[in-house]
Every structure is written in structure tokens, then in C-alpha cells.
N, C-alpha and C positions, 0 to 999 in steps of 0.2 A: 504493500500499499504506502502512497504518494506522501508525503510530508504535510500536505495540505488535508489529505483525507483524514491521516492520523490525528491532526490538530482540529478539523470538526468535530470527529467521532468524540476527541476527549473533551470538547468541547460541550457536545450533548450531554455527556457522563457528567463531567462538574456541574450544570445546571440542576441535571437527578439529583446529585448528591447534596444542592443547595435546599431543593424543594424536600429531601429526606430531612434536611435539618429544620427547616420552618415548620413542616408539619409534624415533625416527632417531637420535637424540644424547643421550639419558639414561639407555638400557638397559639399558648395565653399570655405570652410578654411581649411587649411594644413591639420589636421588629417582625412578628407573625402577624398580629392585629393590623399592622399598618399595610404589608403586603395584599392583604386578603382582605383588607376593609372590613376587619370585624368587632364587634364591640367587645368587651369584656364579659358579658351573659352570652352570646350566640358562641362566641370563643369558647368558653368552660363547658357550655351543651355539647360541642360536636369537637371536644380534644380528642375522643376513642375513635372517632371515625377518621376526625386529619393522622391519626399516629399510624391508624392501617393504611391508609394511602399513603405517606410518607415512605412506609415500609416496601410499597410496590414501586415506589419511586427509585428507592435504593434498591431492588431488583434489577430494575432498568441500567441505572448506572453499573452494577457488577457485572451486568452482561455484554455491558460498553466497551468497558475495562477487559474483558476476558478476549472479546473480538480485537482489539488494541495489541494485547501481549502476546496472542496466538496469530495477531493478523488473519485473523477468520472473516472472509468476505462475507460467508452464510451467514456466521452468527451474525456479523456488523448490519446486515442485511434485516436479520428477522428483529434485531430489538431495536434498531431505527426505525422499521415499520412500527413497531407497535408503539411507540413515540410520537409517531405522527398520528396513528388512529386513537391515542390517547387526547391528544390536543384538537384533532378535530373535534371528538366527544364533548370534550371542554368546551370548546367554543359554542358548538350548537346549544349545551345543556347549564353551562354558568356566566361566561362572560367571552367574549369576542379575541379579547386580545390575549388567550391562552392559545389561539392558533399562531398568533404573531412570538409569542417567547418559548412555544415547546414545538409546534411543527415545524416552523419555517426553518430554524438551525437542523433538524434533524434532516429534513427536506433537502436541503442546501449538504449536510453529508451523505445523503444518498448520491444526489446529483454527483457528487467527488469521487464516493467510491465509484461510480458505474461508468462514471466517464474519464475520469483522469487515473482512478485506478489504485 
């Protein structure tokens, strides 16, 4: 894989590690509440759901790191496609900006993976 491709995949992995931290550890603290525009009450009421969601983001990050370490195009394609689908679903059901934050970087990484190598 090219340096560009590996860098873009790493960026997506880092984003999902950041989402993990926000959702699992910072959900009820000012940084998490600010990013997700939550009131204290809403954050407390949804903290378990957010932690579960954060765990899934961690799995995505781990899969992408695996694809980088082993330079596995098939593994990278699978996990990047999962990220794109999750971003599309999030944009359709929660907030349109999720597509920009989550799906667009993954789509760029997929394009680099398949066009640049």
C-alpha cells in the first residue's frame, strides 16, 4: 500500500479511536457533551448506549490498524466499507454532518486504496 493510502487509513482509525474515547469515557464530561450537543440529563440517561457505541468504534479502529500492520487490502476494504455504511446511517438518522466526519474520510481512504494502491 502507498504512503498516501496508509496515512488515510490511519486517519480513519484515529478518528474512530477518538470517537471511542468520546463515547466511552467523555460522554458525560464537557468535551463529550459539547461534541454531541448533550445536556447533562441526556448524557447521563444515554451513557450506557454511548459506551456500547464507543466499543464498536474501537473495533473499527482495531480492524483498520490490523489492515495497516499486515497491509491487507481486503481487511482495509471491509472495515472502511463498514465505516462508510455507519456514517451514511448516522447521517440519515441522527445528523447530516456525520457523513462528512465519518464517511468522507473513509471514502477517500477507499479511493486511495483502490486507485493508488
